[in-house]
N, C-alpha and C positions, 0 to 999 in steps of 0.2 A: 853512320851513323853509331856512336857508339856512345852506351847510356854508361853514365858513370856514374856509381854507390855509394853511399854516405853510411853508415851501418851507426841504431843507435848508439848511444850508449849508457841508454834504462829505458831499458828491456821490457815488454809489459810480462805479467802473470801470466803464462798459458792456460786456456779455457780448454775445459773439454767440446765435446760435438757435438753431446745435448745440451749446451748452455748458449750455444752460437744464437745469432737471428739477427734480421736485418733494422741497421741503425743503432745497432746496441753494442755491438765488437767490434772495435777496432784494431786494424793493423799499425805496427810501427812502423810502417814507414810509409812515402806515398810519390806519388812521380809527379813531377815537375817538364815546365818546360816553356822558356822563354818564347815572344814572338818579336820581329823588330820587323819594322815596315821596309821594301825593296829587299829585304833578306830571309821572312820568313821565317817557320819554327826554327830553333835554333838552343841547342845545348841542353838535349836531357838528359833526365838523370833523376834517383832515387834516394830519398834523403826523410829523416827523423820523421816521423805525425807529427805537425806543429801548423796554430791557424792559418791560413791564410791573409793575403795582405788585400788589399779588395779598392779601387777608387771610391768616395762617397758618392761620385757623380751614377760609377753604375746601375743601371739603369733595375735589376735584379731588385735593387735595396728600395725601388721607386713603386711599390706592392702595384698602385692605380696603372702605371705602365707596362706590368708582365700582368693581369691578368685579364686584361684584353685581347684571345685570339685575332682579333679580326675579323673581318666582315667580307666574305665575298661577294663581289654585285656585278650583272652579264648588262650590257647594250641591245635593245631587243630589234628585230629586224625592224620594230616600228621606229625606232628611236628612243621608245623610253630607255626605264631601265627597270633592271628586276632582282630584290636581293635575295639569293643564299638562306633559304631556312632562318630571316632577323628573330623570328620569337625562340630560336633553339639559344641566339647568342642574346638571347636578356636575359632568359632564365639562367645560363650558366655563369654570366655577369653578376648577377643578383644574388645566387647562391654561393660566388666564391667570395662578395665581397661582404 
């Protein structure tokens, strides 16, 4: 699969290595690819850095849906259900909220 490249027309000023930092310095370009049901991932490309488009219903925008990781439950031999470390899940949920 060929990756199409579209170069930016407005390159950013280069920074020194000592100024680099996670979440502080960004590249001029980003990789994007589309997904279509039945077809899979298509049209890989590198394009100029730009805002992302997200559906308003994306669960990542609804914090309450993203903060809870889930809880494991196991059925015991006697038929009862045991939760795996529920107190740690509660504490993590409370600290996140």
